[in-house]
C-alpha positions in Angstrom: 32.2 143.3 37.1 32.3 146.7 38.9 35.6 146.8 40.8 35.2 150.3 41.8 37.7 149.9 44.6 39.8 147.2 43.1 40.7 148.3 39.6 42.9 150.9 40.9 44.7 148.4 42.9 45.3 146.1 39.9 46.6 149.2 37.9 48.9 150.0 40.9 47.2 153.4 41.2 46.0 153.0 44.7 49.4 153.3 46.5 50.6 154.8 49.6 52.1 158.0 48.5 54.2 158.5 51.5 56.1 155.4 52.6 56.6 156.8 55.8 52.8 156.6 56.6 53.1 152.9 57.4 55.7 153.6 60.0 53.6 156.5 61.3 50.5 154.5 61.5 52.4 151.7 63.5 53.9 154.4 65.7 50.4 155.9 66.5 49.0 152.4 67.2 52.1 151.6 69.4 51.3 154.8 71.4 47.8 153.9 72.0 48.6 150.4 73.1 51.1 151.8 75.5 48.8 154.2 77.0 46.2 151.2 77.4 49.0 149.2 79.0 50.1 151.9 81.4 46.4 152.5 82.3 46.1 148.9 83.1 49.0 148.3 85.3 49.4 151.6 86.9 46.7 151.3 89.3 48.6 148.7 91.2 52.2 148.7 89.7 53.8 147.1 92.7 51.4 144.3 92.7 51.9 143.8 88.9 55.6 143.7 89.4 55.2 141.1 92.1 52.9 139.0 89.8 55.7 139.1 86.9 58.5 138.1 89.4 56.6 134.8 90.4 55.9 134.0 86.8 56.3 130.2 86.6 58.6 129.5 83.5 57.5 125.8 83.2 54.2 126.9 81.5 56.1 129.0 79.0 56.6 126.0 76.6 52.7 125.7 76.5 52.3 129.5 75.7 55.0 129.3 73.0 53.4 126.2 71.4 49.9 127.3 71.3 50.9 130.7 69.5 52.4 129.2 66.5 49.6 126.6 66.4 47.2 129.7 66.0 49.3 130.9 63.1 49.3 127.4 61.4 45.7 127.4 61.5 45.3 130.8 59.8 47.7 129.7 57.2 45.8 126.5 56.6 42.6 128.4 56.4 44.2 130.8 53.9 45.5 128.0 51.8 42.0 126.4 51.8 40.5 129.8 50.5 43.0 130.2 47.7 42.3 126.6 46.4 38.7 127.3 46.7 39.2 130.2 44.3 41.1 128.1 42.0 44.4 130.1 42.9 47.5 127.9 43.0 50.2 129.8 45.0 53.4 128.2 46.2 53.0 127.5 50.2 55.9 129.8 51.0 54.4 132.7 49.2 51.1 132.1 50.8 53.0 132.2 54.2 54.9 135.0 53.4 51.9 137.2 52.1 49.8 136.2 55.2 52.6 137.1 57.8 54.0 140.0 56.2 50.6 141.6 55.7 50.1 141.4 59.4 52.0 144.6 59.7 48.8 146.3 58.7 46.5 144.9 61.5 46.5 148.4 62.9 44.2 149.8 60.0 40.7 150.0 60.6 39.1 146.7 60.4 42.3 145.3 59.5 41.5 146.3 55.9 45.1 147.3 55.3 46.0 143.8 55.9 43.5 142.7 53.4 44.8 144.8 50.6 48.3 144.2 51.3 48.0 140.6 51.4 46.9 140.7 47.8 49.2 143.3 46.8 52.3 141.1 48.1 51.2 138.2 45.9 51.1 140.7 42.9 54.8 141.5 43.9 55.6 137.7 43.6 54.6 137.8 39.8 51.2 135.8 40.4 48.8 136.8 37.6 45.7 137.0 39.8 43.1 139.3 40.6 43.4 141.6 43.4 39.6 141.7 43.6 39.7 137.7 44.3 42.4 138.0 46.8 40.9 140.8 48.8 37.4 139.2 48.5 38.7 136.1 49.9 40.6 137.8 52.8 37.3 139.6 53.7 35.5 136.4 53.8 38.2 135.2 55.9 37.5 138.0 58.5 33.8 137.4 58.3 34.1 133.4 59.0 36.6 134.2 61.7 33.9 136.6 63.2 31.2 133.8 63.1 33.6 131.7 64.8 34.1 134.1 67.6 30.4 134.6 67.7 29.8 130.9 68.1 32.6 130.4 70.9 31.0 133.4 72.8 27.5 132.1 72.6 28.5 128.6 73.7 30.6 129.6 76.7 28.3 132.4 78.0 27.1 129.7 80.4 30.3 129.8 82.2 29.7 133.3 83.5 27.5 132.3 86.1 24.4 134.1 84.8 20.8 133.3 85.8 19.1 130.5 83.8 16.7 133.0 82.2 19.5 135.1 80.8 21.6 132.1 79.7 18.6 130.8 77.8 17.8 134.2 76.4 21.3 135.0 75.3 21.7 131.5 73.5 18.2 132.1 71.9 19.1 135.4 70.5 22.7 134.0 69.6 21.4 131.1 67.7 18.6 133.1 65.9 21.1 135.7 64.6 23.5 133.1 63.7 21.2 131.3 61.7 19.9 134.3 60.1 23.6 135.5 59.0 24.2 131.8 57.6 20.9 132.0 55.7 21.6 135.4 54.4 25.2 134.5 53.3 24.1 131.1 51.5 21.1 133.1 49.7 22.8 134.6 47.0 19.6 136.1 45.3 18.5 137.6 48.4 21.9 139.1 49.5 22.3 140.5 45.9 18.6 142.2 46.2 19.7 143.7 49.6 22.9 145.1 48.2 21.1 146.5 45.1 18.4 148.2 47.7 21.2 149.6 49.7 23.0 151.2 46.5 20.1 153.5 46.1 21.3 155.3 48.9 24.0 157.8 47.4 26.4 157.6 50.5 26.4 154.0 50.7 26.5 153.3 46.9 30.2 153.0 46.3 30.9 150.8 49.5 27.8 148.5 48.9 28.9 148.0 45.2 32.4 147.1 46.2 31.0 144.7 48.9 28.7 143.2 46.4 31.5 142.4 44.0 33.6 140.8 46.9 30.5 138.8 47.8 30.2 137.5 44.4 33.9 136.6 44.1 34.0 134.9 47.4 30.6 133.3 47.4 31.9 129.7 47.2 33.3 130.1 50.8 29.7 130.7 52.2 28.4 127.5 50.5 27.5 125.1 53.2 30.7 122.7 53.3 33.4 125.5 53.1 31.6 127.8 55.5 31.5 124.8 58.1 35.1 124.2 57.6 36.1 127.7 57.9 34.2 128.3 61.0 35.5 125.2 62.5 39.0 126.3 61.8 38.4 129.5 63.4 37.1 128.0 66.4 40.2 126.1 66.7 42.2 129.2 65.9 40.6 131.1 68.9 40.5 128.2 71.2 44.3 128.1 71.0 44.4 131.9 71.7 42.3 131.3 74.8 44.8 128.6 75.7 47.5 131.3 75.6 45.6 133.2 78.3 44.8 130.0 80.3 48.5 128.8 80.8 49.6 132.4 81.3 47.4 132.8 84.3 48.7 129.4 85.6 52.1 130.9 85.3 50.9 133.8 87.3 49.5 131.6 90.1 46.0 132.1 89.1 43.3 129.7 87.9 40.3 130.6 85.8 37.7 128.4 84.2 38.6 127.7 80.5 35.0 128.5 79.3 35.2 131.9 80.9 38.5 132.7 79.3 37.3 131.5 75.9 34.1 133.8 76.1 36.3 136.8 77.4 38.7 136.3 74.4 36.3 135.6 71.7 33.8 138.5 72.8 36.6 141.0 73.1 38.1 140.0 69.6 34.6 140.3 68.2 33.8 143.5 69.6 37.4 144.8 68.6 36.6 143.7 65.0 33.1 145.2 64.9 34.4 148.6 66.2 36.5 149.5 63.1 39.0 151.0 65.4 42.8 150.2 64.1 43.5 146.9 65.5 40.6 147.1 68.0 42.9 149.3 70.1 41.2 150.3 73.5 38.1 148.1 72.6 39.4 144.7 72.6 41.9 145.4 75.3 39.2 147.2 77.7 36.8 144.4 76.8 39.0 141.6 77.7 40.3 143.4 80.9 36.7 144.1 81.9 35.6 140.7 81.4 38.5 139.1 83.2 37.9 141.3 86.1 34.1 140.5 86.0 35.3 136.8 86.2 37.2 137.3 89.4 40.8 138.3 88.7 42.5 141.0 90.5 43.5 144.1 88.3 47.0 143.4 88.0 46.8 139.6 86.9 44.0 140.6 84.6 46.1 143.5 83.0 49.1 141.1 82.6 46.9 138.4 80.8 45.6 141.2 78.7 48.8 142.3 77.6 49.9 138.8 76.8 46.7 138.1 74.7 47.0 141.1 72.7 50.6 140.6 72.0 49.9 137.0 70.7 46.9 138.1 68.6 48.1 141.2 67.3 51.5 142.8 68.1 53.4 139.4 67.5 51.9 139.5 63.8 53.2 143.2 63.3 56.7 142.2 64.6 56.9 139.3 62.2 55.3 141.2 59.3 57.7 144.1 59.8 60.6 141.7 59.8 59.5 139.9 56.6 59.0 143.4 54.9 62.4 144.7 56.1 64.0 141.4 54.8 62.2 141.9 51.4 62.5 145.8 51.3 64.6 145.8 48.1 61.8 144.0 46.2 59.0 146.0 47.6 60.7 149.4 47.1 61.6 148.5 43.6 57.9 147.8 42.5 56.6 150.7 44.4 59.1 153.1 42.6 58.2 151.6 39.2 54.5 151.9 40.1 55.1 155.7 40.6 57.1 156.1 37.6 54.4 154.6 35.5 51.9 157.2 37.0 
């Protein structure tokens, strides 16, 4: 198997040469989100402050319950993937690698999180292939994207569009979804597509790595695992929509749940496709714009956007940073040993 990207990882040769880069990356991303947040609320700062003051605390328990439920679904899905791959990892180590790697969601396409998740398991002395772990994590990203796609397609009717637009959108969505499923499950056809793409010099290395990852994670794309994965992804993003739903209640506003589901899933999907670190700017702006389109005022939509982005991304960064800091001696020791071996 041609592990163009992954052999280096197994030999600890692909390392972050400057440990401060992690901190710098997080700082840059934080500045970006801070700028977006300021742009959201500064247009009507007084009204935003008034909305926060009237925040009804009785809805907070619902928000605090849904956020960990979302993380539980992610842990269940990760556990399921590892078992499909025949990898038996202690549950506490699964949770550790999943949450600690969340610190890297601010990398393009969250690829840093994918690699760190596998590397953290290697730190825990599991004799497993980083190619397998990374392939499973990438497959997780893809099935999660399909789940968001399904949610957006199903709930587009809640936007009040004309019947012809709704039928057109559903038809295109259904056809696209079935085509993706067909391609994922047709291994021979997918491999032919990869081989054809590899003839293009600039795409050869990337598509070769994607082909290896596809081979390694193909079991996830068989019918039963794929359906289970998409269902779990739908549940995860429905919980996230619930966070926004109850947050709006707390702010004294009400918006149809289907509209919120569409806004959250569509913004998450566009943010992932943009390949911008953490979807910063794209996911935030899309969610804000859709909430405004659905009838919310700017200050309320801005606060709801901040709450949603915190629960989907920044909470993971905070928790991941805390876990890595708690285990900093273990991580630093292995990194230093890797550099000495080089």
